[in-house]
N, C-alpha and C positions, 0 to 999 in steps of 0.2 A: 494228501489223503491217506497214503500208506503209513506215514508217520503218525497221523492222528489215530488210526486204527491200532497201531502198535502200542501207543501210550494208553489207549482205552483198555486194551487187553491186559497190560501190566498193572493198571490201576485196579481192574476187576480181580486179578490174581491176588494182589495185595490185600484187598478188602476181604476176599474169600478166605485167605489164610488166617486172618484175625478172627473172623466169625467162626471158622472151623476150630481154631484153638479154643475159643470161648465154649463152643458146644462140647468139645472133648472133656471139659472139666465138669459137665453135668450140672446138678442143682446145688445152689448155695444153701448151706446149713447155718441157721442163726446161732450165734454164740450164747445168746441169752435164753437157754431152755427154761430157766426159772425166772419168774418176773422180778425186775429190779424196780425199786421204789424211790421216790423223792417227795419232798414236802409239797402238799397241795391241798385241795379241798374236795369233799364229797358232801352229798345232801342226805341226811338221815331221815328216812320216812317212817321208820318204826323200830321198836325194840321190844323183844318178847322173851318170856321165860322158857318157852318151848321152841324147839327147832321146827316142829311141824308148822306152827303159825308163821314163823319167819319165812320158811320155804314157800308157803302158800302165797304170801305177799310178794315174794321175789318173782314167782312165776306170773303173777297178775301184772306186776309192773313191767316185766319183759314184753308183755303183749301191748303195752300202752306207750312206752317211752322209747326214745331213740338213743339213749345213753346206756352204758353198761350198768347192770345191777349187781351189787356185791353183797355177800352174806358173811358177816364176821361174828365171832364168838369171843366175848371177853367179860370177865367179872360176873359170870352167871347169867348173862343176857345175850340173846341173838339179835344182832343189829342188821337192819336192811338199809343199805346206802346206795345212792345213785350217782353215777358219773365219775370222771377223773378230770377235775378242773385245775388249771394251772394258777388261776387267781380267783379272789373272792368275788369280783364283779361278775365273772362268768357264772359262778355258782348261784349268786343272788338273782341274776337275770333268769336262770333256768327255773328257779322256784316260782317266780311270778308268771313266767310265760308258758311253762309246761306242766308243773305239778299242781299249782293252785287251781287251774281250770279243771283238773281231773278230780278235785275234791281233797287233795292232800295239803290242806291249809296249815297243818301242824308241822310240816317239814322244816328242818333247820339245817343250816350250813355248819359243817364241822371241819376242823383241820384233820388231815389224814395223810397217810402215805399212799401216793397214787402211782399207778404204773407209768413207766416211761412211754411217751407217745412219739412214735417214729414219724418223721416228716417224709411222707410218701412222695411228695413232689420232688424233693431234692434227691431221693434215692432213684427216681426214674431217669434222671438225666445222665446218660452214659456216652462215652466216646471211646475210640480205639486207643489203647495204651498198653501198659506193661505192669506185671506184678512179679514178685520174687517168690518162687516156690521153695519151701524149706523142708517139707516132709510129705510123704505119701504113706498113709497107715491104713490097715484093714480094720482097726478097732475105732468105732465112732467116739466112744467116751474118751479114749486116749488122745484122739485128734482134737476134740473140743478142749480138753484140759491143756494140751500143748498150745493151742491157739489163744486161749484166755491168758496164759502166762506171757506169751509173746506180746499180746495186746497191752497187757499191764506194764510190761517192761519197755515198751516202745511208744511212749505218748506221742500223739500226733500222727501216728501211722496205723491205719486200720488193718486188722487181720481178718482173714476170711477162711472158711472151710467149705470146700465143694465136694459133693459126693457123686460118683458115677460107678455103677457096677460093683458096689461094695468097697471102693477105694476112696478114702477120705484125704484130700489134698489140702495142705495148709499153705496159704499164700498171704503175702504182705504187700500193702501199698496200693496206691492209685496213681501211678506215674504216667505222665502224658507222653514222655519220650523215653527211648531206650537209654540215652545218655544220662538222664536224670536217675533212672532206675539203677544203672550201672554204677554211678557215683555213690549212691546210697549203699549199695551192696559192698563196694570196695571199702568204704569207711567202716562198715560193720565187721568186715573180715579183718581189717587192721586193728580195730579196737577190742574186738571180742572173739575173733577167730570164727565168726559165724560163717556157715556155708549155705549156699542156695544157688538156684539158677533162674535166669530171666525167661518169662513166658509172655507172649503177646496175647492179650484178651481185652474185652470191654472193661473199662474202669469208670468209676463215678466221677462226674465233674465236681460235685461237692459231696465228699464222702459223708455218710450218715454218722452221727455221734457214736462213740464206742459204747456198747452196752455193758462193758466190764466195769462194775462199781462194787463197793462194799455197802449193801443196804443196812440201814441202822436198825431195822426191825426184821424179825423172822418172817419170810414170805409164807411159811406154812400156817401162820396165824390167819391168813386171808383165805376164806373158803368160798371161792367163786364157782 
């Protein structure tokens, strides 16, 4: 009985230390402050020569549909488009099931750059693990710039930024064991002279895809 109590206490201490380490790092800051785009489909509901008319339709649609409504300006026209669909079948189904019953029978599917859609289910699954902290900076922009470069130069290893009390910590990886984390860090030290230290914290079972991409179009053309 005494042995069981001792094991339980040690287990609780171990779990508490990992959770404490996680909370010490504060809130995660996304690397994709600006939207990233990839090829997909949207549904164009209207095109206008004046911004006022386009904005009016956008607000009207936002009250009626459950998809995002986008306002884009190109070649002298304001276009009102609905949704961020990965394939044409999804877009076509939405026209017939949602827009046509509302009276928008003239809606048409168009190829467009759509925003990356994060898989919230995969992001939610987390376990106790380890990451490598490489920096702790007081400047948010500098920390994000450093993290984006690290993410770009380390394919397959996600990079994260956590903020607490104005300090932005840059961390790499979702390692399930300390040994796995240590081996990766040793290899980086040997090949690149990289420095860092191992910290215990909650990590993703299936890390979300990296948001660090080179969009083919200018995100500022999209006036959402």
